[in-house]
N, C-alpha and C positions, 0 to 999 in steps of 0.2 A: 504494500500500500504506500502510495506516495503522498507526502504532505506538500501540496503545491499552492502556497498562499499567493504566489505570483499570478496565478490564473485568477484568483479572486480579486486581487488588486487591479489587474488589467481590466476585468469585467466591470468592476465598480468605477474605475476611472473613465471607461468609455461611456457608461450610463450617465455619469455626472456630466461629462462633456456634452452628451446629447441633450441633456436638460438645459445646459447653458446656451447651446445653439438654438434650441426651441424658444427659450425665453428672451433671446437677444432681440434687438430692434432691427436686425438685418431682414429685409424682405426675403421670403422663402420661395415665392413662385412668381416673381416679376420684379420690375424695377420701380413701379409706382406704388407707394404704400397705401394711398387713399383712392385707388382706382376702383372700378366696378367689382373687382374680384376680392376686395379687401376682406369682406366678411367670410368668404370661403377660406382664404388663407388663415384667418383667425381661428376658424373652426378646425381646420387641419392641424394647427398648432396645438389646440386643446386635445385632439385625438392622439397626436404624437406624444404629448406630455403624459397623457393617461397610459399609453403603451409602455413608455419608459419607466414610469412609476410602478406599473404592474410588474415589469421585469425586475425592478429593485426588490419588490415585495416577494416575488418568487425566489430570488437568490437568497433572501433572508430566511424564508421558510425551508428551503432545501438545507441551508447551513444548520439551522436549528435541529431539523430531523437527523442530519448526519451526526451532529454533535451528540444528540441523545443516544443514537445507536452506538457510537464509538467511545463515548466518555471524553473524547477530545476531538479535534478537527483534523481530518486528513482528506483534503479535497483533491480532486483530480484522480482519485483512485478508481481504476477500472479492473483491478485484480478480482478474480472470482473468490479469493480468500476473504474479501471484505463482505460485509452484510448487504442485503438487497437494497436497503435504503441508501447506503453509501454508493453502491453501484449506480442506482437510478439518479441520485443527486449529482454525482460526478458527471454522468452522461448529459444530464440536463444543463449543467453549467458549461460543459464543452459545447453543447448545441447553441447556447446563448452567445458564447464567446466567438463561435464560428461566424456569426454575423459580421464580425470585425476582422476577418481573416486577411483582408488587404491592408491592415494597419501594420506599420513597421515593427511594433512590439509583439505582435501575435507570434506564438511559438507553434511549430508544426506538431509537437507532441500533444497539443490540446485538441487536435482534430477529433471530432466525434466518430464513434464507430459506425453510426448510422449515416448513410450517404444522403446528402441533401441534393435536391434538384438544382441545377445551375440556373441562374437568372439570365 
């Protein structure tokens, strides 16, 4: 079982960065802030913020369950020697982190076992 807190740090940093971008004054879908599509962009920001906050809550719930199973935290564990909660939690965190695979700090050993469709 691997204790990989760098995966958690990476994922939390990306989610925090996403929230910062969503809440910034930078227009998301156009150059004019007060054009006819302003309301749509605002609603899109709310939906994106909700998604990222939901991801943060899911990370916290997985970590809590993994900690309860292990007595301490070993994230990123995919070994079958670990318990089912830890295996599921680790794979879920790997799946969430895979969204940021194009980031320079993403590590290839974090790739999930499940193959994701390419966009």
